[in-house]
C-alpha positions in Angstrom: -3.9 123.6 -31.9 -3.2 120.7 -29.8 -4.3 117.2 -29.7 -4.1 114.5 -27.0 -5.3 110.5 -27.5 -7.9 109.6 -24.8 -9.0 106.6 -23.6 -12.5 105.5 -22.8 -12.2 104.3 -19.3 -14.6 103.3 -16.4 -16.9 104.7 -16.0 -17.7 106.2 -19.7 -15.3 108.8 -19.0 -12.4 110.2 -22.0 -9.2 110.6 -20.6 -5.8 111.1 -21.8 -3.4 107.9 -19.9 -0.7 108.6 -22.4 2.2 109.7 -20.0 5.7 111.1 -21.2 8.2 108.0 -19.7 10.4 111.2 -19.0 8.6 113.0 -16.5 5.1 111.6 -16.4 3.3 114.4 -17.9 0.7 113.6 -20.2 1.4 113.5 -23.9 0.1 116.1 -26.5 0.7 116.3 -29.9 1.1 120.1 -32.2 -1.1 118.3 -35.3 -3.6 115.7 -35.7 -1.6 114.0 -38.1 1.2 113.7 -35.4 -1.4 112.2 -32.9 -2.9 109.9 -35.4 0.2 108.4 -36.4 1.2 107.8 -32.7 -2.3 106.0 -32.7 -1.9 103.9 -35.2 1.3 102.5 -34.4 -0.3 101.9 -30.8 -3.2 99.9 -32.6 -0.9 98.2 -34.6 1.3 97.0 -31.6 -2.0 96.1 -29.9 -3.0 93.8 -33.0 0.2 92.0 -32.6 0.1 91.5 -29.0 -3.2 90.1 -29.7 -1.9 87.5 -32.4 1.0 86.7 -30.2 -1.2 85.7 -27.4 -0.2 88.3 -25.3 -3.4 90.1 -25.0 -7.1 88.6 -25.2 -8.5 91.4 -27.3 -9.0 95.1 -27.3 -11.5 97.6 -28.7 -9.6 100.3 -31.1 -13.1 102.3 -30.6 -12.0 103.2 -27.2 -9.3 105.6 -28.6 -10.2 108.9 -29.9 -7.8 112.0 -30.9 -9.4 115.2 -29.0 -8.2 118.6 -29.9 -8.1 120.4 -26.7 
């Protein structure tokens, strides 16, 4: 099965906003665990950005893993 990390965007739409930096294709994962690991890394980076004052705030609930 294939999975992707989706972000809640306006107006209340879930979409895959993560792209491969080499070719701009949407990032997809072969396993739920791989998607979950990437999402956890992303959320840790977001926490760090908030603590450092680079980002005002974010909502972890704005991210989800979706099976395609």
